[in-house]
MARSEDO-619693 format. One record per residue: residue in one letter; x, y, z of N, C-alpha, C in turn. Coordinates in steps of 0.1 Angstrom, whole numbers, plus 5000, padded with zeros to 4 digits. Example, Ala and Ser with C-alpha at 12.3 -4.5 7.8 and 13.67 -1.06 7.14 Angstrom:
residues 2
A513249435078512349555078513249675078
S512849785071513749895071512950005079
//
This chain:
residues 119
M500849885000500050005000500950135000
S500550224992501350344991500850455001
D501850525007501350635015501450765008
Q501550764995501550884987500150924985
H499851054987498551104984498551164970
P497451144963497351214950497451364951
R498151424941498251574942496851644941
A496751744949495551824947495651904934
T494651914926494651994914493552094914
T493752194906492852304903492452294889
T491152304886490552304873490652444867
L491352454855491352584848490752564834
W490352674828489752674815490552774807
R490652754794491252844785490452854772
P489952974769489352994755490453004745
T490252944734491352934724490752934710
G491652964700491252964686491852834680
P491452814667491852694661493452674659
K494152784657495652764656496252724668
E495952784680496552744692496052604696
L494852564693494352434696495152324688
E495452354676496252264668497552244674
L498252354679499552344685499452254698
V498352274706498152194718498152044713
R497352014703497251874698498651824694
E499451904687500751864683501651834695
L501351894706502151874719501451754727
G500651674720500051564727498951594737
G498351714736497251754745497751774759
R499051784761499551794775500251924778
A500352024769501052144771500552254762
W500752374766500452494758501652534751
P501452584738502652624730503252754736
P504552774733505152904737504353024732
R504453124740503753254736504553314724
L503853394716504453474706505053594712
P505953664706506653784712505653894716
E504553904709503554004714502553944725
Q502853834730502053764740502853744753
P503153844761503953824772503353744784
I502053724783501353664794500453554789
F500353434796499453324793498353344803
Y497053344799495953374807494953254808
P495153154817494053064819493053124829
V491753084828490753144836490153044846
L489553094856489053014867487552984866
D486853034856485453014855485052974841
E484352864840483952804827483152904819
D482152964825481253064818482053174812
Y483053224819483853334814484653284801
A485153164802485853104790484953094779
V483753044781482753034770482453164764
R482253274772481953404766483153444757
I484353424761485453474753485553384740
A485453254741485553164729484453204719
R483253214724482053234716482053384710
D482353484718482253614714483453684707
W484653634711485853694706486553594696
N486853474700487553384691486853354678
V485553334679484753314667484853434657
K484753554663484853674654486253684648
H487253664656488653684651489253564644
D488853444648489453324642488553234634
G487253264634486253184627485753064636
A486453034647485952934656486552954670
G485952914680486452924693486152794701
Y487052764710487052644718487252674732
V486652604741486952614755487652484759
T488852494765489552384770489452374785
R489552254791489652234805490852154808
F491552194819492752114823492952134838
E493752044843494052044857495552074859
V495752154870497152194873497352174888
D498552134891498952104905498652234913
S497752224923497252334931498452404939
E499352324944500452384952501252474943
F501552434931502352514921501552644918
L500252634916499552754912499552864922
R499852834935499852944945500753054942
R501753034933502653144930501953254921
Y500853224915500153314906498853374913
P498953494917497653554923496553554913
V495353534918494153544910493853684907
R493653714894493453854890491953864886
Q491253974891489953994887489854084875
A489454044864489454114851488154194848
G487254184857485954244855485054214867
G483954144864482954104874483553994883
R482753954893483353864903483653724898
T483153684887483453554881484553564870
I484953694867485953714856487353704862
L487753584865489053564872490053494863
E491253544863492353484855493553464863
L494453384858495853374863496653434853
W497753504857498653564847499953494848
V500253414838501553334839502453404829
P503553454833504553514824505053414814
A505153454801505553364790506753284794
E507753344800508953274803508753164814
E507653154820507353054830506352944824
L506052964812505052864806505552724806
E506752704803507252564802507152494816
E507552574826507352514840505852494843
F505052594839503552574841503152444835
N503552424822503152304815503552174822
A504652184829505152064836504252024848
H503452124852502552094863501152064859
I500852054846499552014841499451864844
V498251834850498051694854496951634844
G497351534836496451484826496451564813
E495351554806495351614793494451734792
I494751824783493951944780492851894771
E491551914775490451864767489551974763
V489051964751488052054746486652024751
V486052124758484752094764483652174757
H483952274749482952344741483652394728
A482852394717483252444704482252534698
F482652644692481752744686482252784672
S481352804663481752854650480752954644
//
């Protein structure tokens, strides 16, 4: 019998467009691609409805399609990122600096899954 406890995880959501989703799939569904130079921050969100609004209202308009992904991250690791309120009380994001994304990816538990698609 093992005395190891499973790691506590936090569920995060990320609205994304088709190009980024394709890169996630190329990474085996287990990591987010590096940010582009004009993207200094990676923004996962803490509320599914907020992610749906962005994917449906912004990604569809700009990319032709929008997706909401769900993934789990080691809760202990996430403590380093304060929750940012970007608007109303459910509009909550984490701001992960681009240079920390590789380490962030290493703390994803399981796969990044698509839970909603809009076109």
